[in-house]
C-alpha positions in Angstrom: -20.5 -13.0 8.1 -19.0 -11.3 11.1 -21.2 -8.5 12.4 -19.5 -8.1 15.8 -18.8 -4.8 17.3 -15.5 -3.1 16.3 -12.7 -3.5 18.8 -9.6 -1.4 19.3 -6.4 -2.7 17.7 -3.7 -2.8 20.4 -0.6 -1.9 18.3 1.8 -0.8 21.1 3.2 -4.3 21.8 3.3 -5.0 18.0 5.3 -1.9 17.2 7.7 -2.6 20.1 8.2 -6.2 18.8 9.1 -4.8 15.4 11.3 -2.1 16.8 9.0 0.4 15.1 9.9 3.7 16.9 7.4 5.9 15.1 8.1 9.2 17.0 11.9 9.1 16.5 11.6 7.9 12.9 9.2 10.7 12.0 11.4 13.5 13.2 14.8 12.8 11.8 16.9 10.7 9.6 18.1 7.3 10.9 18.2 3.7 10.1 18.3 4.5 6.4 14.9 6.0 6.6 14.4 9.7 5.9 11.1 11.5 6.5 10.2 15.2 6.8 7.6 17.6 5.6 3.9 17.0 5.2 2.2 14.4 7.5 -0.3 11.7 6.8 -2.4 9.7 9.2 -2.2 5.9 8.6 -5.7 4.4 9.1 -6.4 0.7 9.4 -9.0 -0.6 7.0 -9.9 -3.2 9.7 -11.7 -0.7 11.8 -10.7 2.8 10.7 -8.3 3.3 13.7 -5.6 5.9 13.3 -2.4 3.7 13.7 0.2 6.4 13.4 1.1 9.7 11.8 4.0 9.7 9.4 5.9 12.5 7.7 6.5 12.7 4.0 10.0 13.2 2.7 10.8 16.7 1.3 13.4 17.5 -1.3 16.2 17.9 1.2 15.5 14.6 2.8 15.3 12.9 -0.7 18.7 14.4 -1.6 20.3 13.2 1.6 19.1 9.6 1.0 20.4 9.5 -2.5 23.8 10.7 -1.4 23.8 8.1 1.4 22.8 5.4 -1.2 25.6 6.3 -3.6 28.2 6.1 -0.8 26.9 2.7 0.2 27.1 1.5 -3.4 30.8 2.3 -3.5 31.2 0.0 -0.6 28.8 -2.7 -1.6 30.2 -3.3 -5.2 33.6 -4.3 -3.7 31.9 -7.2 -1.8 31.9 -10.4 -3.8 28.5 -11.7 -4.8 28.6 -14.8 -2.7 29.4 -12.6 0.3 26.4 -10.4 -0.6 24.4 -13.6 -0.6 25.4 -14.2 3.0 23.9 -10.8 3.8 20.6 -11.8 2.2 20.7 -15.1 4.0 21.0 -13.3 7.3 18.0 -11.1 6.3 15.9 -14.2 5.6 16.7 -15.7 9.0 15.9 -12.4 10.6 12.5 -12.3 8.8 11.8 -15.7 10.2 12.2 -14.3 13.7 9.8 -11.5 13.0 7.4 -13.4 10.7 4.3 -13.4 13.0 4.4 -9.7 14.2 5.3 -8.5 10.7 2.4 -10.5 9.2 0.0 -9.1 11.8 1.1 -5.6 10.9 0.4 -6.3 7.3 -3.1 -7.4 8.2 -3.8 -4.4 10.4 -2.4 -1.9 7.9 -3.5 -3.4 4.6 -6.5 -5.5 5.6 -5.7 -8.9 4.0 -6.5 -11.9 6.2 -3.8 -13.1 8.5 -3.2 -16.3 6.6 -2.5 -14.4 3.5 -0.3 -12.0 5.4 1.7 -14.9 6.8 2.1 -16.1 3.2 3.4 -12.8 2.1 6.1 -12.7 4.8 7.0 -16.3 3.9 7.3 -15.1 0.3 10.0 -12.7 1.5 11.8 -15.5 3.3 11.6 -17.6 0.2 13.0 -14.9 -2.1 15.9 -14.5 0.3 16.7 -18.2 0.0 16.4 -18.0 -3.8 18.7 -15.0 -3.9 21.3 -16.7 -1.7 21.7 -19.5 -4.3 21.6 -16.9 -7.1 24.6 -15.1 -5.6 26.8 -17.9 -6.9 25.0 -18.2 -10.3 25.3 -14.7 -11.9 26.5 -16.4 -15.0 28.0 -14.7 -18.0 28.7 -16.5 -21.3 31.7 -17.4 -23.5 31.3 -17.1 -27.2 33.5 -17.9 -30.2 35.5 -15.2 -31.9 36.1 -15.1 -35.6 39.6 -13.8 -35.0 42.4 -16.2 -34.1 43.9 -15.9 -30.5 40.9 -13.8 -29.3 38.5 -14.6 -26.5 35.0 -13.2 -26.3 32.7 -13.4 -23.3 29.9 -11.6 -21.6 29.6 -10.6 -17.9 27.2 -8.6 -15.8 27.9 -5.7 -13.4 25.7 -3.9 -10.9 23.7 -0.9 -12.0 24.1 1.3 -8.9 20.9 2.6 -7.3 17.6 0.8 -7.8 14.4 2.8 -7.1 11.5 0.6 -6.0 7.9 1.9 -6.1 5.5 -0.6 -4.6 1.7 -0.8 -4.1 -0.4 -1.2 -1.0 -1.8 -4.7 -1.9 1.5 -6.5 -1.3 3.2 -4.0 1.0 6.3 -6.0 1.7 6.7 -9.0 -0.7 7.1 -7.1 -3.9 9.8 -4.9 -2.3 11.7 -8.0 -1.3 11.5 -9.5 -4.8 13.3 -6.4 -6.1 15.5 -5.6 -3.1 17.0 -9.1 -2.4 17.8 -9.7 -6.1 19.2 -6.2 -6.4 21.4 -6.7 -3.4 23.0 -9.9 -4.6 23.6 -8.2 -7.9 25.5 -5.5 -6.1 23.0 -2.7 -6.0 21.6 -0.5 -3.3 17.9 0.3 -3.1 15.7 3.4 -2.4 12.2 2.3 -1.7 9.0 4.3 -2.0 6.2 2.2 -0.5 2.6 3.1 -1.0 1.6 6.0 1.2 -1.3 3.9 2.3 1.0 1.3 3.9 4.1 3.0 5.2 4.3 1.2 8.6 5.1 -2.2 7.1 7.9 -0.6 5.1 9.3 1.0 8.2 9.2 -2.3 10.0 11.0 -4.0 7.1 13.6 -1.2 7.2 14.2 -1.8 10.9 14.6 -5.5 10.3 17.2 -5.2 7.5 19.0 -2.5 9.4 19.6 -4.9 12.3 21.3 -7.2 9.8 23.4 -4.4 8.4 24.5 -3.2 11.8 25.4 -6.8 12.9 27.6 -7.1 9.8 29.2 -3.6 10.0 27.7 -2.6 6.7 26.6 0.9 5.6 23.0 1.9 6.4 22.5 3.3 2.9 22.3 -0.2 1.3 18.6 -0.1 2.1 16.7 3.2 2.1 13.0 4.1 2.6 11.3 7.3 1.7 7.7 7.9 2.6 5.8 10.1 0.2 3.1 10.5 -2.4 3.2 10.7 -6.2 5.7 13.6 -6.1 8.3 11.3 -4.5 7.7 8.8 -7.3 8.2 11.6 -9.8 11.6 12.5 -8.2 12.7 8.9 -8.5 11.6 8.7 -12.1 13.4 11.9 -13.1 16.6 11.3 -11.2 19.5 10.4 -13.5 21.3 8.9 -10.5 18.6 6.2 -10.3 19.8 3.5 -12.7 16.6 1.4 -12.6 13.1 2.3 -11.5 11.0 -0.8 -10.7 7.3 0.3 -10.4 4.3 -1.8 -9.3 0.9 -0.4 -9.5 -1.7 1.0 -11.9 -1.3 1.2 -15.7 -1.8 5.0 -15.4 1.1 5.3 -12.9 3.3 2.9 -14.9 2.9 4.9 -18.1 3.9 8.1 -16.3 7.0 6.4 -14.8 7.9 4.8 -18.1 7.7 8.0 -20.0 9.7 10.0 -17.5 12.4 7.4 -17.1 12.6 6.9 -20.9 13.0 10.6 -21.4 16.4 10.4 -19.6 17.2 7.0 -21.3 17.0 5.2 -18.0 15.8 1.7 -17.3 12.3 0.8 -15.9 10.8 -2.4 -14.8 7.0 -2.3 -14.8 4.5 -4.7 -13.2 1.1 -3.1 -13.7 -2.5 -4.1 -13.9 -4.2 -7.4 -14.8 -7.6 -8.3 -16.1 -7.1 -12.0 -15.5 -9.4 -14.8 -16.8 -9.9 -18.4 -16.0 -11.3 -20.6 -18.8 -13.6 -23.5 -17.8 -14.0 -25.9 -20.8 -16.6 -28.6 -20.9 -13.8 -31.0 -19.8 -13.0 -29.1 -16.6 -12.8 -30.8 -13.2 -15.3 -28.5 -11.5 -14.6 -29.6 -8.0 -11.0 -28.3 -8.5 -12.0 -25.3 -10.6 -14.6 -23.8 -8.2 -12.1 -23.7 -5.3 -9.5 -22.0 -7.5 -12.0 -19.5 -8.9 -13.2 -18.6 -5.3 -9.7 -17.8 -4.1 -8.7 -16.0 -7.2 -11.8 -13.8 -7.2 -12.2 -12.9 -3.5 -8.7 -13.5 -2.0 -7.3 -10.2 -0.7 -10.8 -8.8 -1.3 -10.0 -8.8 -5.0 -7.0 -6.5 -4.6 -4.3 -8.6 -6.2 -2.9 -7.8 -9.6 -3.5 -11.5 -10.4 -7.1 -11.5 -9.1 -9.5 -13.5 -11.3 -11.8 -10.9 -12.8 -13.3 -12.8 -15.7 -14.6 -16.4 -15.7 -15.1 -17.7 -19.3 -17.3 -20.8 -19.1 -18.4 -23.2 -21.8 -22.2 -23.0 -22.4 -22.6 -26.7 -21.6 -21.5 -26.3 -18.0 -22.4 -22.6 -17.5 -25.5 -23.0 -15.3 -23.9 -25.7 -13.2 -20.9 -23.4 -12.6 -23.1 -20.4 -11.8 -25.1 -22.4 -9.3 -22.0 -23.6 -7.5 -20.5 -20.2 -7.3 -23.7 -18.7 -5.9 -23.5 -21.3 -3.1 -19.9 -20.3 -2.4 -20.5 -16.6 -2.5 -23.5 -16.6 -0.2 -21.5 -18.4 2.5 -18.3 -16.4 2.4 -17.1 -15.4 5.9 -16.5 -11.6 5.6 -15.1 -9.7 8.6 -12.2 -9.0 10.8 -9.1 -10.2 8.9 -7.4 -11.2 12.2 -10.2 -13.7 12.8 -9.1 -17.2 11.7 -12.5 -17.9 10.3 -12.6 -14.9 8.0 -11.9 -15.4 4.3 -12.6 -11.9 3.0 -11.3 -8.8 4.8 -11.9 -5.1 4.0 -10.9 -3.1 0.9 -8.0 -0.7 1.6 -10.2 2.4 2.0 -13.5 4.0 1.2 -12.3 5.2 -2.2 -11.9 1.6 -3.2 -15.4 0.8 -2.0 -16.8 3.7 -4.1 -15.0 2.4 -7.2 -16.5 -1.1 -6.5 -20.0 0.3 -6.4 -19.4 2.6 -9.4 -18.2 -0.3 -11.6 -21.3 -2.4 -10.6 -23.6 0.5 -11.5 -21.8 0.9 -14.9 -21.8 -2.8 -15.8 -25.5 -3.1 -15.1 -26.2 -0.1 -17.3 -24.3 -2.0 -20.1 -26.6 -4.9 -19.6 -24.9 -6.9 -16.9 -27.0 -9.0 -14.4 -25.9 -8.8 -10.7 -26.3 -12.3 -9.4 -25.2 -11.8 -5.8 -23.2 -9.4 -3.6 -22.3 -5.8 -4.5 -23.1 -4.1 -1.2 -21.0 -2.0 1.1 -21.6 -3.6 4.5 -22.7 -1.3 7.3 -22.9 -1.5 11.1 -20.9 -3.2 13.8 -17.6 -4.5 12.5 -18.4 -2.9 9.1 -18.8 0.7 10.3 -15.7 1.8 8.5 -17.3 1.5 5.1 -14.5 -0.5 3.6 -16.1 -4.0 3.8 -18.0 -5.2 0.8 -19.8 -8.3 -0.3 -18.0 -9.8 -3.3 -20.1 -9.5 -6.5 -20.9 -12.1 -9.2 -22.1 -10.5 -12.5 -23.2 -12.1 -15.8 -21.5 -10.0 -18.5 -20.1 -9.8 -22.0 -16.4 -9.6 -22.5 -16.4 -6.6 -24.8 -18.2 -4.2 -22.4 -16.1 -1.2 -21.3 -16.5 -2.0 -17.6 -15.4 -5.6 -18.1 -12.4 -4.4 -20.2 -11.3 -2.2 -17.3 -9.6 -3.5 -14.2 -11.5 -2.6 -11.0 -9.4 -3.3 -8.0 -12.2 -4.9 -6.0 -13.9 -8.3 -5.7 -16.1 -8.4 -8.9 -16.2 -11.6 -11.0 -17.7 -11.4 -14.4 -19.3 -14.6 -15.7 -18.9 -14.9 -19.5 -20.4 -17.6 -21.6 -18.7 -19.1 -24.7 -19.7 -21.5 -27.4 -17.7 -23.7 -29.7 -14.2 -25.0 -29.1 -11.4 -23.7 -26.8 -10.1 -21.3 -29.4 -13.2 -19.2 -28.9 -12.5 -19.0 -25.2 -8.8 -18.1 -25.7 -9.8 -15.3 -28.0 -12.1 -13.9 -25.3 -9.4 -14.3 -22.7 -6.8 -12.4 -24.9 -9.4 -9.8 -25.8 -8.3 -7.2 -23.2 -5.5 -4.7 -23.0 -3.8 -6.3 -20.0 -1.8 -9.5 -20.1 -0.7 -10.6 -16.7 -2.1 -14.0 -15.5 -4.4 -16.6 -17.1 -5.6 -20.1 -16.4 -7.5 -22.9 -18.0 -9.3 -25.9 -16.3 -9.5 -28.9 -18.6 -8.7 -32.6 -18.5 -8.2 -32.6 -22.3 -4.5 -32.6 -23.2 -5.2 -30.9 -26.6 -7.0 -28.0 -25.0 -4.3 -27.6 -22.4 -1.5 -27.6 -25.0 -3.4 -25.2 -27.3 -3.8 -22.8 -24.4 0.0 -22.9 -23.8 0.9 -22.7 -27.5 2.0 -19.5 -29.3 -1.6 -19.2 -30.5 -2.8 -19.6 -26.9 -2.7 -17.3 -23.9 -0.9 -14.0 -24.5 -0.2 -13.4 -20.8 3.0 -13.6 -18.9 1.6 -16.3 -16.7 -0.5 -19.2 -18.1 -1.6 -22.0 -15.8 -3.4 -25.3 -16.3 -5.7 -26.7 -13.6 -4.8 -24.0 -11.1 -5.9 -20.4 -10.7 -4.5 -17.1 -11.8 -3.4 -16.1 -8.3 -0.7 -17.3 -6.0 2.5 -17.5 -8.0 5.7 -19.1 -6.6 8.8 -17.1 -6.3 10.9 -19.4 -8.6 9.2 -18.3 -11.8 9.5 -14.9 -13.4 6.6 -12.8 -12.5 5.1 -10.2 -14.8 3.0 -9.8 -18.0 2.6 -8.3 -21.4 0.7 -5.5 -23.1 -0.5 -2.9 -20.5 0.9 -5.0 -17.7 4.2 -3.5 -18.7 6.4 -6.3 -19.9 8.7 -6.4 -16.8 9.7 -9.6 -14.9 10.5 -9.9 -11.2 11.3 -12.6 -8.7 12.6 -15.9 -10.2 14.1 -17.4 -13.3 16.6 -14.9 -14.9 14.7 -11.8 -13.7 18.0 -10.9 -12.0 19.4 -9.6 -15.3 17.1 -6.6 -15.0 19.2 -5.4 -12.1 22.6 -5.6 -13.9 24.3 -4.1 -16.9 25.5 -6.4 -19.5 29.1 -6.1 -20.9 30.7 -7.8 -23.9 34.5 -8.3 -23.6 37.1 -9.3 -26.1 40.7 -10.2 -25.2 43.4 -10.3 -27.9 46.3 -12.5 -26.7 48.1 -12.6 -30.1 50.8 -10.3 -31.5 48.6 -9.3 -34.4 45.7 -6.9 -34.6 43.1 -8.4 -37.0 39.9 -6.5 -37.5 36.4 -8.1 -37.5 34.8 -8.8 -40.9 38.2 -9.0 -42.5 38.6 -5.2 -42.7 42.1 -4.1 -43.7 43.2 -0.8 -42.1 47.0 -0.5 -42.0 48.7 2.7 -40.8 52.3 3.6 -41.0 54.2 4.9 -38.0 
């Protein structure tokens, strides 16, 4: 555990390396970023340092950005998809150049350890590579017409402006999932990053604008607006925004979905998770314990795929509990820039308060706190955002266990009987994002993946709930929102589908054999 004295974060060279000109950006409109109005201090969870002050977009600034985006769309939709793929390819190569300073900024602004931040930037590079290939594979479909000398087919067209609302925990990767696919599909983007992590968004904007300038493309292809919930409301209400992709809490997602649906717009939601790992009596525990540890404490429990429940067969329960206690009591907690650290800070003091509140509530319900659960104080921990991850014995049906707490709390839940009992517990929550089972029994694994198995959008065997690859569609069911981002055919969410029929005969037969002759 790191208890060293807090040191000042030297951000001057970092901002320069990322071409992050904060003063000029915060007083005008340039580089596709528009900010004005109220200000907010950006505090680092690493040590509480004030990194910068940013301005929130007002109504006028918002209107200017939307006009700029619409103009850019008129230009972009005339560029063939493979050529749009070349733009994304150039963005990927540019991100490679800035990988280390951008990852360091992610760590300083969000608090995740540097290794995870490097992985997040690599995820951006990977999605660029995926999107480049996709730009030549936006396939339609030919189908058979019942009418002679007719051809039927389907094709996809861009939507227009895609609004992206992202969360603080993945301040750059989730934006890239949406933005790179949206671009190869022919759309422009307006991004509202979390107001807690605006600097990484500004840095990404500076990087993509370099590519646009080098290719003589309009700045409005990518746009960033800094603001709070009011800005998100504007995006949701705006009929000019064809699709709103929102990542965050269930509460926020419901508000966005209702507002967008009221104007019959499209929404793509990736919301909360209450993810579980099942350990059957046939589990490889050496494999499982490592996966559980990363899933439960990685990013200090602030991933939507964080492992929050561990459902363990009674025959191995005590053995698993003992192993986890050994792991938890040796976790290196501290400065996320230190290579030895595995657990950095929570995003802010509000998150730490919610952590403590959940632990108090679950103990009132009958839970037993086995280890952890403290807000660390003194030295490195003077900011009040560092906590010791908690391990709690609990029951699945308790209200606190049923609720996602965005903090490192792992609930140990015992089950009896066969794997169907464990699956019922795993499915017995309102969220449906990620799930996993550890077993060396083929029948148990197949049952978990069957229609009667996991009800989540992601279901893994012998690996954890966290750390999805970009090639698979990412998202979940129930209160997770039902949206899919990243790989597979998630690109279809960013396009409108059109059915076409061509009549190349001299007759005009109607479908279903309808006769409708007119005289003229």
